[in-house]
N, C-alpha and C positions, 0 to 999 in steps of 0.2 A: 397304598394303591389297592383297589378292589380287583381281584382276578376276573378275567373275562369268563363269561359262562361257557360251559363246554359246547363245542360245536356238534350239532346232531349229525349223524351219518346220513348219507343219501339212501334212497330206496335201493339203488344198485349196490351200495356197500353192504347194507343189511342182507340183500339177496346173496352176495358173494360169501358173507359170513355163514349164512345158513347152508349154502351149497358145500362149503368147506366142512362143516359139521356133519353133513350127510355123507361126504366122502370118507370121513373118519368113523362112520356108522354110529354117530351120536345123535340119533333121530329125535329123541325127546328134547335135547338142547337146541336142535335146529328150528324147532317150532317158533320160538320167540323172535329171533331175528327175521325170519320169513314173515311173521305176522307184522312186524314193524315195516318191512318192505311193502307189503300190500296196503298198509295204512297210509304210508307216504305216497304210494303210486298205485291206486286201485286198478290201473290198466296194465300192470306188469304181469302178463300171463305166465312168464317163466317162474315167477315167485309163487304163484298159486299152484303151478305144477310141482314145484320142488316141495312146497309144504304138503301138498297132497301125497307125494311120495313118502315123506317122513311119517305122515299119519298112516299110510298103508303099511309101512314097515313096523309101526307100532300096533298094527291090527285094529286101528280105528277106522274101519272101512267106510262108514257113512261120512265121516269128516273128510276122508280121502276123496270119495266120490264127489262130494260137494265142491272141493277145491278143483278137481279135474273138470267138473262141469263149468266152473267159472273160467278156467284157463281156456276151455274150448269155446265158451261164449265170447271171450275176448279175441280169440284167434281160431277160427273154424278150420284152419289148415294145419293146426299144431298136431302132427302125427304122434309125437311122443306122449302128449296128453291123452290121446285116444288109446294108445298102447297101455299106458299106466292105468287108465280107467277100466280097460278090459281086465287087467289083473285084479283090480280092486272089486269089480263086479263079480268076477269069478269066485274070489275069496268070500264075498258076501252072499253067495248062493244064487247069483243071477247069471246062469250060463248063456241064456239068449242075449242078454245085454253085453256080456263079455264077448261073445262071438261077433255081434254087430260092430262093436268097437274095434275088434281085431281086424275085421274086414275093412273098415274105414281107414285104419292106420296103414294097412297094406296098400290100399288105393292111393292114399296121399304119398306114401313112400315111392310108389311107381311114378306118380306124377312129378315128384321132385327130381327123379332121375332123368326125366325126358328133357 
């Protein structure tokens, strides 16, 4: 008998693996499953945000900002992505962009509480 080929994980499963690695502060290891998640589901804004956070923690600010940009493009009301991009922009030396994103994140958080 020929064994069945391995079943590929879903985008959500890869996303969950990446998030677990982030919680364990294994940021470099989190990149691969999160990359697989966005390859399988390019509309998964949470995976772009999570991968951006991993890049941010690795001090790869331009990669982080690119992923936060994608998350925001996919969901313009994603306040956490604005908050994360604010931190990355600040770390990358863009205080005006950081302040603009922080303001937007606060506006979205207020709207969510209404």
